[in-house]
C-alpha positions as CSV (number, residue, x, y, z in Angstrom):
1,X,30.6,-10.3,2.5
2,X,32.7,-7.3,1.7
3,X,33.6,-8.4,-1.8
4,X,30.0,-9.1,-2.5
5,X,29.0,-5.7,-1.3
6,X,31.7,-4.0,-3.4
7,X,30.3,-5.4,-6.6
8,X,26.9,-4.1,-5.7
9,X,28.5,-0.7,-6.4
10,X,27.8,1.0,-9.7
11,X,31.2,2.5,-9.6
12,X,33.0,-0.8,-9.1
13,X,31.0,-2.4,-11.8
14,X,31.5,0.4,-14.3
15,X,35.3,0.4,-13.7
16,X,35.6,-3.4,-13.8
17,X,33.6,-3.7,-17.0
18,X,35.8,-0.8,-18.6
19,X,38.9,-2.5,-17.5
20,X,37.8,-5.7,-18.8
21,X,37.2,-4.3,-22.2
22,X,40.4,-2.3,-22.1
23,X,42.3,-5.5,-21.1
24,X,40.9,-7.4,-24.0
25,X,41.8,-4.7,-26.3
26,X,45.4,-4.4,-24.9
27,X,45.8,-8.3,-25.1
28,X,44.8,-8.1,-28.7
29,X,47.4,-5.3,-29.3
30,X,50.1,-7.2,-27.4
31,X,49.5,-10.5,-29.4
32,X,49.5,-8.5,-32.7
33,X,52.7,-6.6,-31.7
34,X,54.5,-9.9,-30.8
35,X,53.4,-11.4,-34.1
36,X,54.6,-8.3,-36.0
37,X,58.0,-8.5,-34.1
38,X,58.4,-12.2,-34.8
39,X,57.5,-11.7,-38.6
40,X,59.9,-8.8,-38.9
41,X,62.7,-10.8,-37.3
42,X,62.1,-13.7,-39.7
43,X,62.3,-11.5,-42.6
44,X,65.5,-10.1,-41.4
45,X,66.9,-13.6,-40.6
46,X,66.0,-14.8,-44.1
47,X,67.5,-11.7,-45.8
48,X,70.7,-12.2,-43.9
49,X,70.7,-16.0,-44.8
50,X,70.2,-15.1,-48.4
51,X,73.2,-12.7,-48.2
52,X,75.4,-15.3,-46.5
53,X,74.2,-17.9,-49.0
54,X,75.3,-15.8,-51.9
55,X,78.8,-15.2,-50.5
56,X,79.2,-18.9,-49.5
57,X,78.2,-19.9,-53.0
58,X,81.0,-17.8,-54.5
59,X,83.5,-18.8,-51.9
60,X,82.9,-22.6,-52.1
61,X,82.5,-23.1,-55.7
62,X,86.3,-23.1,-56.3
63,X,87.4,-25.5,-53.7
64,X,84.6,-27.9,-54.8
65,X,85.8,-27.8,-58.5
66,X,89.4,-28.2,-57.3
67,X,88.5,-30.8,-54.5
68,X,90.4,-28.6,-52.1
69,X,89.2,-30.0,-48.8
70,X,91.4,-27.7,-46.6
71,X,90.3,-24.4,-48.3
72,X,86.6,-25.5,-48.1
73,X,87.1,-26.4,-44.3
74,X,88.8,-22.8,-43.6
75,X,85.9,-21.1,-45.3
76,X,83.3,-23.0,-43.4
77,X,85.0,-22.5,-40.0
78,X,85.6,-18.8,-40.8
79,X,81.9,-18.4,-41.8
80,X,80.5,-20.2,-38.8
81,X,82.7,-18.1,-36.5
82,X,81.7,-14.8,-38.0
83,X,78.1,-15.4,-38.9
84,X,76.8,-17.2,-35.7
85,X,75.7,-20.3,-37.6
86,X,75.3,-23.4,-35.5
87,X,77.0,-25.8,-38.1
88,X,78.0,-26.0,-41.9
89,X,78.2,-29.3,-43.9
90,X,79.4,-29.1,-47.5
91,X,78.3,-32.1,-49.8
92,X,79.8,-32.7,-53.1
93,X,77.9,-33.3,-56.4
94,X,77.5,-37.1,-55.5
95,X,76.1,-36.1,-52.1
96,X,79.0,-37.2,-50.2
97,X,80.3,-35.2,-47.3
98,X,83.1,-33.0,-48.3
99,X,83.8,-30.7,-45.5
100,X,82.1,-29.6,-42.2
101,X,82.3,-27.0,-39.3
102,X,80.6,-27.9,-36.1
103,X,79.1,-31.0,-37.4
104,X,80.5,-34.5,-36.5
105,X,81.1,-36.8,-39.5
106,X,79.2,-39.6,-37.7
107,X,76.2,-37.5,-37.0
108,X,73.1,-38.2,-38.9
109,X,71.7,-35.5,-41.2
110,X,68.8,-33.6,-39.6
111,X,65.5,-33.2,-41.6
112,X,65.3,-29.8,-43.5
113,X,62.9,-27.2,-41.8
114,X,60.3,-25.3,-44.1
115,X,60.7,-22.0,-42.3
116,X,63.0,-20.2,-39.9
117,X,60.2,-20.1,-37.5
118,X,59.7,-23.9,-37.6
119,X,62.8,-25.3,-36.0
120,X,61.5,-28.9,-35.2
121,X,61.6,-28.1,-31.5
122,X,65.5,-28.4,-31.2
123,X,66.1,-24.5,-31.5
124,X,68.0,-25.0,-34.9
125,X,66.6,-24.0,-38.3
126,X,68.0,-26.7,-40.7
127,X,68.3,-25.4,-44.3
128,X,70.3,-26.2,-47.4
129,X,71.5,-24.3,-50.5
130,X,73.0,-25.5,-53.9
131,X,76.5,-24.5,-54.6
132,X,76.7,-23.7,-58.4
133,X,79.1,-22.4,-60.9
134,X,78.0,-21.0,-64.3
135,X,74.7,-22.5,-63.8
136,X,76.2,-26.0,-63.0
137,X,75.4,-27.5,-59.7
138,X,78.5,-28.5,-57.9
139,X,77.2,-29.5,-54.5
140,X,75.0,-28.7,-51.6
141,X,75.6,-26.8,-48.4
142,X,73.7,-27.7,-45.3
143,X,73.8,-25.5,-42.4
144,X,71.9,-24.8,-39.2
145,X,70.9,-21.4,-37.8
146,X,70.1,-21.1,-34.1
147,X,66.6,-19.5,-33.5
148,X,67.2,-18.7,-29.9
149,X,67.4,-15.0,-30.9
150,X,63.9,-15.2,-32.3
151,X,62.5,-16.6,-28.9
152,X,64.6,-14.1,-26.9
153,X,63.3,-11.2,-29.0
154,X,59.8,-12.6,-28.8
155,X,60.0,-13.0,-25.0
156,X,61.4,-9.4,-24.7
157,X,58.8,-8.1,-26.9
158,X,56.2,-9.7,-24.7
159,X,57.7,-8.6,-21.5
160,X,57.9,-5.0,-22.6
161,X,54.3,-5.1,-24.1
162,X,52.8,-6.5,-20.8
163,X,54.6,-3.9,-18.9
164,X,53.2,-1.2,-21.0
165,X,49.8,-2.8,-20.9
166,X,50.0,-3.2,-17.1
167,X,51.0,0.5,-16.7
168,X,48.1,1.5,-19.1
169,X,45.7,-0.5,-17.1
170,X,46.9,1.0,-13.8
171,X,46.7,4.5,-15.2
172,X,43.3,3.7,-16.6
173,X,42.1,2.4,-13.2
174,X,43.1,5.6,-11.4
175,X,41.6,7.7,-14.2
176,X,38.4,5.7,-14.3
177,X,38.1,5.6,-10.6
178,X,38.3,9.5,-10.5
179,X,36.0,9.8,-13.4
180,X,33.4,7.4,-11.9
181,X,33.6,9.1,-8.5
182,X,33.1,12.4,-10.3
183,X,30.2,11.1,-12.4
184,X,28.6,9.1,-9.8
185,X,29.1,11.4,-6.7
186,X,25.4,12.6,-7.1
187,X,24.1,9.1,-7.5
188,X,25.8,8.3,-4.2
189,X,24.1,11.3,-2.6
190,X,20.8,10.1,-4.2
191,X,21.4,6.7,-2.5
192,X,21.8,8.3,0.9
193,X,18.8,10.6,0.3
194,X,16.6,7.7,-0.9
195,X,17.6,5.8,2.2
196,X,16.6,8.7,4.2
197,X,13.2,9.0,2.5
198,X,12.7,5.2,3.1
199,X,13.2,5.9,6.8
200,X,10.4,8.5,6.8
201,X,12.8,11.7,6.6
202,X,11.4,13.7,3.7
203,X,13.3,17.1,4.3
204,X,16.2,16.1,2.2
205,X,17.6,18.2,-0.7
206,X,20.5,17.6,-2.9
207,X,22.6,20.2,-4.9
208,X,22.0,20.1,-8.6
209,X,25.4,20.1,-10.3
210,X,24.4,20.3,-13.9
211,X,21.7,19.8,-16.5
212,X,22.8,16.3,-17.6
213,X,20.8,13.2,-17.1
214,X,22.0,12.9,-13.4
215,X,21.4,16.5,-12.7
216,X,17.8,16.2,-14.0
217,X,17.4,13.0,-12.0
218,X,18.5,15.0,-8.8
219,X,16.1,17.8,-9.6
220,X,13.3,15.4,-10.0
221,X,14.3,13.7,-6.8
222,X,14.2,16.9,-5.0
223,X,10.7,17.8,-6.4
224,X,9.6,14.2,-5.1
225,X,11.1,14.7,-1.7
226,X,9.5,18.1,-1.4
227,X,6.1,16.8,-2.4
228,X,6.4,13.9,0.0
229,X,7.5,16.2,2.7
230,X,4.4,18.4,2.1
231,X,2.1,15.4,1.8
232,X,3.4,13.9,4.9
233,X,2.8,17.3,6.8
234,X,-0.6,17.3,5.3
235,X,-1.3,13.8,6.6
236,X,-0.1,14.6,10.0
237,X,-2.3,17.6,10.1
238,X,-5.1,15.5,8.9
239,X,-4.5,12.8,11.4
240,X,-4.4,15.4,14.1
241,X,-7.5,16.9,12.9
242,X,-9.3,13.5,12.7
243,X,-8.0,12.7,16.2
244,X,-9.3,16.1,17.3
245,X,-12.7,15.1,15.8
246,X,-12.7,11.7,17.4
247,X,-12.2,13.0,20.9
248,X,-13.5,16.7,20.8
249,X,-16.9,18.0,20.8
250,X,-17.3,20.0,17.5
251,X,-19.1,22.9,19.1
252,X,-17.2,23.7,22.2
253,X,-13.9,22.0,21.5
254,X,-14.2,20.1,24.8
255,X,-13.6,16.4,25.0
256,X,-16.6,14.5,23.9
257,X,-18.7,11.6,25.3
258,X,-16.6,9.0,23.6
259,X,-13.4,10.3,25.1
260,X,-15.0,10.7,28.5
261,X,-15.9,7.1,28.7
262,X,-12.4,6.0,27.9
263,X,-10.8,8.5,30.3
264,X,-13.1,7.8,33.2
265,X,-12.4,4.1,32.9
266,X,-8.6,4.9,32.9
267,X,-9.0,7.1,36.0
268,X,-11.0,4.6,37.8
269,X,-8.3,1.9,37.1
270,X,-5.5,4.2,38.3
271,X,-7.5,4.9,41.4
272,X,-8.0,1.2,42.1
273,X,-4.3,0.5,41.6
274,X,-2.8,3.3,43.4
275,X,-5.6,3.6,46.1
276,X,-6.4,7.2,45.2
277,X,-9.6,9.1,45.3
278,X,-11.3,11.2,42.7
279,X,-14.6,12.8,41.9
280,X,-17.1,13.1,39.1
281,X,-18.9,16.5,38.8
282,X,-21.9,16.5,36.5
283,X,-23.9,19.7,35.7
284,X,-26.4,20.9,33.1
285,X,-27.9,24.4,32.5
286,X,-31.2,25.2,34.2
287,X,-33.9,26.2,31.8
288,X,-31.6,25.7,28.8
289,X,-34.5,24.5,26.7
290,X,-36.3,27.7,27.4
291,X,-33.3,29.6,25.8
292,X,-33.3,27.4,22.6
293,X,-37.1,27.8,22.2
294,X,-37.1,31.5,22.7
295,X,-34.0,32.6,21.0
296,X,-33.1,29.7,18.6
297,X,-30.4,27.1,18.5
298,X,-27.8,29.5,17.2
299,X,-28.1,31.5,20.6
300,X,-28.2,28.3,22.5
301,X,-25.0,27.1,20.8
302,X,-23.2,30.4,21.7
303,X,-24.3,29.9,25.3
304,X,-22.7,26.4,25.3
305,X,-19.6,27.8,23.8
306,X,-19.3,30.7,26.4
307,X,-20.0,28.2,29.3
308,X,-17.4,25.9,28.1
309,X,-14.9,28.8,28.1
310,X,-15.7,30.1,31.4
311,X,-15.7,26.8,33.2
312,X,-12.6,25.8,31.3
313,X,-10.7,28.5,33.1
314,X,-11.5,26.9,36.4
315,X,-10.1,23.5,35.4
316,X,-6.7,22.4,36.6
317,X,-4.1,20.4,34.7
318,X,-5.0,17.0,36.4
319,X,-8.8,17.6,35.7
320,X,-10.7,16.5,32.6
321,X,-13.5,18.7,31.3
322,X,-16.1,17.2,28.8
323,X,-19.4,17.9,27.1
324,X,-21.6,14.9,27.1
325,X,-24.2,16.3,24.6
326,X,-26.9,19.0,24.9
327,X,-26.3,21.2,27.9
328,X,-24.8,18.4,30.0
329,X,-21.1,18.9,31.1
330,X,-18.8,16.6,33.3
331,X,-15.6,17.2,35.1
332,X,-13.4,14.5,36.3
333,X,-10.9,15.2,39.1
334,X,-8.1,13.1,40.4
335,X,-6.2,12.9,43.8
336,X,-8.4,15.3,45.5
337,X,-9.9,15.5,48.9
338,X,-13.6,15.9,49.5
339,X,-13.0,19.4,50.7
340,X,-11.3,20.4,47.5
341,X,-14.2,18.8,45.3
342,X,-16.8,20.9,47.3
343,X,-14.8,23.9,46.9
344,X,-14.5,23.2,43.1
345,X,-18.4,22.5,42.7
346,X,-19.1,25.8,44.6
347,X,-16.7,27.8,42.3
348,X,-18.5,26.3,39.2
349,X,-22.0,27.1,40.3
350,X,-20.8,30.6,41.4
351,X,-19.1,31.2,38.1
352,X,-22.1,30.2,36.0
353,X,-24.5,32.1,38.3
354,X,-22.4,35.3,37.7
355,X,-22.5,34.8,33.9
356,X,-24.6,37.3,31.8
357,X,-25.6,36.8,28.2
358,X,-27.2,39.2,25.8
359,X,-29.7,37.8,23.2
360,X,-32.3,39.7,21.3
361,X,-31.7,42.8,23.2
362,X,-32.5,41.0,26.5
363,X,-29.8,40.1,29.3
364,X,-29.9,36.5,30.2
365,X,-28.7,35.1,33.5
366,X,-27.3,31.6,33.5
367,X,-27.4,29.0,36.4
368,X,-26.6,25.2,36.7
369,X,-27.4,22.3,38.8
370,X,-24.4,20.1,39.7
371,X,-24.1,16.7,41.2
372,X,-21.0,15.1,42.6
373,X,-20.1,11.5,43.1
374,X,-16.8,10.4,44.5
375,X,-14.7,7.4,43.6
376,X,-14.2,4.8,44.8
377,X,-16.2,5.9,47.8
378,X,-19.5,6.0,46.0
379,X,-18.8,3.7,43.2
380,X,-15.9,2.2,41.2
381,X,-17.5,1.4,37.9
382,X,-18.2,4.1,35.3
383,X,-22.1,3.5,34.9
384,X,-22.9,3.5,38.5
385,X,-20.7,6.5,39.3
386,X,-22.4,8.4,36.5
387,X,-25.8,7.5,37.7
388,X,-24.9,8.6,41.2
389,X,-23.6,12.0,39.9
390,X,-26.9,12.3,37.9
391,X,-29.0,11.5,40.9
392,X,-27.1,14.2,42.9
393,X,-27.8,16.6,40.1
394,X,-31.4,16.1,40.3
395,X,-31.3,16.5,44.1
396,X,-29.5,19.9,43.4
397,X,-32.4,20.7,41.0
398,X,-35.1,19.9,43.7
399,X,-33.2,22.3,46.1
400,X,-34.2,25.2,43.8
401,X,-31.5,25.0,41.1
402,X,-28.4,27.0,40.7
403,X,-27.1,24.7,43.4
404,X,-24.8,21.6,43.8
405,X,-25.2,18.5,45.9
406,X,-22.9,15.7,46.9
407,X,-24.4,12.3,46.3
408,X,-25.9,10.8,49.5
409,X,-28.0,7.7,49.2
410,X,-30.4,8.7,52.1
411,X,-31.4,12.0,50.3
412,X,-32.6,10.3,47.1
413,X,-36.0,11.5,46.3
414,X,-38.8,9.5,44.4
415,X,-38.1,11.6,41.4
416,X,-34.4,11.2,41.3
417,X,-34.6,7.4,41.9
418,X,-37.0,7.2,39.2
419,X,-34.8,9.2,36.9
420,X,-31.7,7.3,37.4
421,X,-31.2,4.7,39.9
422,X,-34.4,2.5,39.3
423,X,-34.5,2.8,35.5
424,X,-31.6,0.5,35.1
425,X,-33.3,-2.3,36.9
426,X,-36.6,-1.5,35.2
427,X,-34.9,-1.7,31.7
428,X,-33.4,-5.0,32.5
429,X,-36.8,-6.4,33.6
430,X,-38.3,-5.0,30.4
431,X,-35.8,-6.7,28.2
432,X,-36.2,-10.1,30.1
433,X,-40.0,-9.9,30.2
434,X,-40.5,-8.6,26.7
435,X,-42.1,-5.4,27.8
436,X,-40.8,-3.4,24.9
437,X,-43.0,-2.8,21.9
438,X,-43.1,-0.9,18.6
439,X,-45.5,1.6,17.1
440,X,-45.2,2.5,13.5
441,X,-45.8,5.9,11.7
442,X,-45.9,6.5,8.0
443,X,-43.7,8.8,5.9
444,X,-45.4,10.2,2.9
445,X,-44.0,11.3,-0.5
446,X,-44.9,14.8,-1.7
447,X,-46.9,16.2,-3.4
448,X,-49.1,12.9,-3.9
449,X,-49.0,12.1,-0.2
450,X,-48.1,8.5,-1.0
451,X,-46.8,6.1,1.8
452,X,-43.2,5.4,1.1
453,X,-41.9,3.9,4.4
454,X,-42.7,3.5,8.1
455,X,-40.7,4.5,11.1
456,X,-40.4,2.2,14.1
457,X,-41.0,4.0,17.5
458,X,-39.9,2.3,20.7
459,X,-42.1,2.1,23.7
460,X,-41.7,0.4,27.0
461,X,-44.7,-1.0,29.2
462,X,-44.5,-0.3,32.8
463,X,-45.0,-3.6,34.5
464,X,-46.6,-2.0,37.6
465,X,-48.8,0.6,36.0
466,X,-49.4,-1.2,32.8
467,X,-49.0,2.0,30.8
468,X,-46.7,2.7,27.9
469,X,-43.5,4.7,28.8
470,X,-42.1,7.3,26.3
471,X,-38.4,6.9,25.3
472,X,-37.3,10.1,26.8
473,X,-37.7,8.7,30.3
474,X,-35.6,5.6,29.9
475,X,-33.3,6.1,26.9
476,X,-30.8,8.6,28.6
477,X,-30.4,6.1,31.5
478,X,-30.0,3.2,28.9
479,X,-27.4,5.1,27.1
480,X,-25.3,5.8,30.1
481,X,-25.6,2.4,31.5
482,X,-24.8,0.6,28.1
483,X,-28.2,-1.1,28.0
484,X,-29.1,0.9,24.8
485,X,-27.1,-1.4,22.7
486,X,-29.2,-4.4,23.7
487,X,-32.4,-2.4,23.2
488,X,-31.4,-1.3,19.8
489,X,-30.5,-4.8,18.9
490,X,-34.1,-5.9,20.0
491,X,-35.5,-3.2,17.7
492,X,-33.4,-4.3,14.9
493,X,-34.5,-8.0,15.2
494,X,-38.2,-7.1,15.6
495,X,-38.3,-4.8,12.5
496,X,-36.4,-7.4,10.3
497,X,-38.7,-10.0,11.5
498,X,-41.7,-7.7,10.6
499,X,-40.2,-7.3,7.2
500,X,-39.8,-11.0,6.7
501,X,-43.4,-11.7,7.8
502,X,-44.9,-9.1,5.3
503,X,-42.7,-9.0,2.1
504,X,-45.1,-6.5,0.4
505,X,-44.9,-3.9,3.2
506,X,-42.8,-0.7,2.6
507,X,-39.4,-0.3,4.1
508,X,-39.0,0.3,7.9
509,X,-36.8,3.1,9.3
510,X,-35.2,2.3,12.8
511,X,-33.4,4.7,15.2
512,X,-30.0,3.8,16.7
513,X,-28.2,5.6,19.5
514,X,-24.7,6.9,19.5
515,X,-23.6,4.0,21.9
516,X,-24.9,1.5,19.2
517,X,-23.0,2.9,16.3
518,X,-19.9,3.2,18.5
519,X,-20.1,-0.7,18.7
520,X,-18.0,-2.1,15.7
521,X,-20.1,-5.2,15.9
522,X,-23.4,-3.5,15.0
523,X,-23.1,-3.6,11.2
524,X,-22.1,-7.1,11.3
525,X,-25.0,-7.9,13.5
526,X,-27.5,-6.2,11.1
527,X,-26.1,-8.1,8.2
528,X,-26.4,-11.4,10.1
529,X,-30.1,-10.6,10.9
530,X,-30.9,-9.6,7.3
531,X,-29.3,-12.8,5.9
532,X,-30.9,-15.0,8.5
533,X,-34.4,-13.7,7.7
534,X,-33.8,-13.4,4.0
535,X,-34.6,-9.6,4.0
536,X,-33.2,-7.3,1.3
537,X,-30.9,-4.6,2.9
538,X,-32.6,-1.8,0.9
539,X,-35.9,-2.4,2.9
540,X,-34.2,-1.3,6.2
541,X,-33.4,2.4,6.8
542,X,-31.2,3.3,9.7
543,X,-31.7,6.7,11.5
544,X,-29.0,8.3,13.6
545,X,-29.4,11.7,15.2
546,X,-27.3,14.6,13.9
547,X,-26.0,15.3,17.5
548,X,-24.8,11.7,18.2
549,X,-23.2,11.5,14.7
550,X,-21.2,14.8,15.0
551,X,-20.1,14.0,18.6
552,X,-18.5,10.8,17.4
553,X,-17.7,11.7,13.7
554,X,-15.1,8.9,13.3
555,X,-17.3,6.1,14.5
556,X,-20.4,7.5,12.6
557,X,-18.4,7.7,9.3
558,X,-17.4,4.0,9.8
559,X,-20.9,3.0,10.7
560,X,-22.5,4.7,7.8
561,X,-19.9,3.5,5.2
562,X,-20.3,-0.1,6.3
563,X,-24.1,0.0,6.3
564,X,-24.2,1.7,2.9
565,X,-21.9,-1.1,1.6
566,X,-24.3,-3.6,3.0
567,X,-27.1,-2.0,1.0
568,X,-29.1,-0.2,3.8
569,X,-30.2,3.3,3.4
570,X,-29.2,6.0,6.0
571,X,-31.1,8.9,7.4
572,X,-29.8,11.8,9.5
573,X,-32.4,12.6,12.2
574,X,-33.0,15.9,14.0
575,X,-31.2,17.6,11.1
576,X,-30.5,21.3,12.1
577,X,-30.6,20.9,15.8
578,X,-27.0,21.6,15.8
579,X,-27.0,24.4,13.0
580,X,-23.4,25.2,13.6
581,X,-22.3,21.8,12.5
582,X,-23.7,22.0,8.9
583,X,-20.1,22.0,7.6
584,X,-19.6,18.5,8.8
585,X,-22.3,17.1,6.6
586,X,-19.7,16.8,3.9
587,X,-18.0,14.1,6.1
588,X,-21.3,12.1,6.5
589,X,-22.7,10.5,3.3
590,X,-26.3,9.8,4.0
591,X,-29.4,9.2,1.8
592,X,-31.8,11.3,3.6
593,X,-32.0,14.1,6.0
594,X,-35.0,14.6,8.6
595,X,-35.5,18.2,9.5
596,X,-35.7,18.7,13.2
597,X,-39.4,19.2,14.4
598,X,-38.5,22.5,16.1
599,X,-38.4,24.1,12.7
600,X,-41.7,22.7,11.5
601,X,-44.2,23.0,14.4
602,X,-45.0,26.6,13.9
603,X,-43.6,26.8,10.3
604,X,-46.7,28.5,8.8
605,X,-46.3,31.6,10.9
606,X,-42.6,31.7,11.9
607,X,-40.7,33.5,9.2
608,X,-37.3,32.6,10.8
609,X,-38.0,28.9,10.7
610,X,-39.0,29.4,7.1
611,X,-35.7,30.7,6.3
612,X,-33.9,27.9,7.9
613,X,-36.1,25.2,6.3
614,X,-35.8,26.8,2.8
615,X,-31.9,26.7,3.4
616,X,-32.0,23.1,4.6
617,X,-34.1,21.9,1.6
618,X,-31.9,23.8,-0.9
619,X,-28.8,22.3,0.7
620,X,-30.3,18.7,0.5
621,X,-31.2,19.2,-3.1
622,X,-27.7,20.5,-3.9
623,X,-26.2,17.4,-2.1
624,X,-28.5,15.1,-3.9
625,X,-30.2,13.5,-0.8
626,X,-33.9,13.4,0.0
627,X,-35.5,15.4,2.8
628,X,-38.2,14.6,5.3
629,X,-40.1,17.1,7.5
630,X,-41.3,15.7,10.8
631,X,-44.0,17.0,13.2
632,X,-46.5,18.1,10.4
633,X,-49.6,18.6,12.5
634,X,-51.7,20.7,10.3
635,X,-52.6,21.4,6.6
636,X,-51.1,24.9,6.6
637,X,-47.7,23.5,7.6
638,X,-48.1,20.9,4.9
639,X,-48.8,23.4,2.1
640,X,-45.9,25.6,3.1
641,X,-43.6,22.6,2.9
642,X,-45.1,21.5,-0.4
643,X,-44.4,25.0,-1.7
644,X,-40.7,24.7,-0.5
645,X,-40.4,21.5,-2.3
646,X,-39.9,19.0,0.5
647,X,-39.6,15.3,-0.6
648,X,-41.4,13.6,2.3
649,X,-43.5,14.6,5.4
650,X,-44.2,12.8,8.7
651,X,-46.6,13.9,11.4
652,X,-50.0,13.5,13.1
653,X,-51.7,15.5,10.3
654,X,-51.3,12.4,8.1
655,X,-50.6,9.5,10.3
656,X,-50.4,8.7,14.0
657,X,-48.1,6.1,15.5
658,X,-50.0,2.8,16.0
659,X,-49.1,-0.8,16.7
660,X,-51.4,-2.2,14.0
661,X,-50.7,0.1,11.2
662,X,-52.4,-0.8,7.9
663,X,-49.2,-0.9,5.9
664,X,-48.1,-3.8,8.1
665,X,-50.4,-6.1,5.9
């Protein structure tokens, strides 16, 4: 494994490739050197043989002419002894052996070799030379020269060459290693830095050692790491902001309804497991609607912010303070006795009663009504506990407001029971018995006053009195109990069936609650109903209130995106009710905004409302969305809206809600 990992190194591969090329070059040079040495020795040997041959030709010519064997023998022995020849054999003119030295008479004559380097494999170069005198051939001298000196010289040259080559390779290895380390040290640093980036550590920076390719690469890497670090910081900040938006009320900064539901369930689970006690304190501001109607929603928003700040200072570390919506606040306490809870409730009521707020040159006094329900003493499930706290709050209001009450079942007045405790059962009965019904009111395009779509308005029939009940009586209880999801699904089914029965009728707008768009299955349910009834999605418009959307911005964005992808249109209802949250409209992509009726009812005579409505219509045109003005109840208001350039209007002046609307076909 270690060897494999070594060859993954760029340094090792560069050194290995360089040494391989160098070894091939040195091998070629060694081979060439040995060949040159061998050639040079052959030339020297051939030169020496020619010199010896010339001397022997002179020395042996006389003995051959005189047939003097003894002299010839002495010359051969002396020559063999001094010249290092292996043997000498002198033949006369007839080819008969005449004299020899180192060659036995009975030995067979060897074959002659063509070159001194070609010794026939016996290590002896066999050659011959004619012995002449005055141009006359007298005989032939055969002799053998040992070629061992050639092999020894060749081997010695090879050993020397290989030693030099090995030394050169070793020096090259050391030099190349040093050079590679120097050249790739920044690449090694880049590898470590890249691994750090891969592990999510973007705060890395490498020193730039030069302006070469590696230096520019390091500089580019530093720039990339810096950009990634900044981007990662932005993403963390964005995630924290989105988490804040998902769990916090956009106006007061308190925890919102979405977080409250999850936290209350968690607290109840802990209480059941550890056998602890806790309490739920629910309060709202007395006559808060009067503040909004008298001084406007901007003043109302400032009041809510001040209340959140003042009461937030009374909250301890183990308590959770939330705004449920509107002027309704809730506090969850944990591991407290009933005496501590009552003391806390008194402090909250007293603190709000001592608050003063100046608006329009007038000094306002605030007060609240607060209800307390204990868990698990009174209830151990979120819906029932909240309903009991709500009942106790209504009991406090009946006591003259600016008061608090602990939930006591025997104290439940008829009004409180109707407001909270009995509504849940009445809603269940209405769902089972089919006591819900829909009215339809037209929305008209301006200036031609042409009907463009209908809005479905929910009503519930009281099974005892037989009268229609307006939504504001049962919707708040249904939202707290979770029954609103089933109610909204009934409305969705009925409207889609109506569209199926009447293909020529205009589109229908339906209202969904915050609890319904919190449910991730709602878009899928709408898609299934549209497909099952073969209704085009563009014929269904979904309205959600601005307050609900902004209190659960993350769920609202998801819900709107999925429905728009399905093909449905989206309308933001009660637009302007939370004027301080206009900036969040960029997070919610809708097709239509419906201006809240409080700006429209007295529009013809209220200059302040005219300023707001102009601003909202101008903003809608700038964002490329259409506008609807609701609660249009007279011609004067309609004329003002037409002058301002509103796209659509809705109200009793043009159309009243009715079950058998003519547009239904």
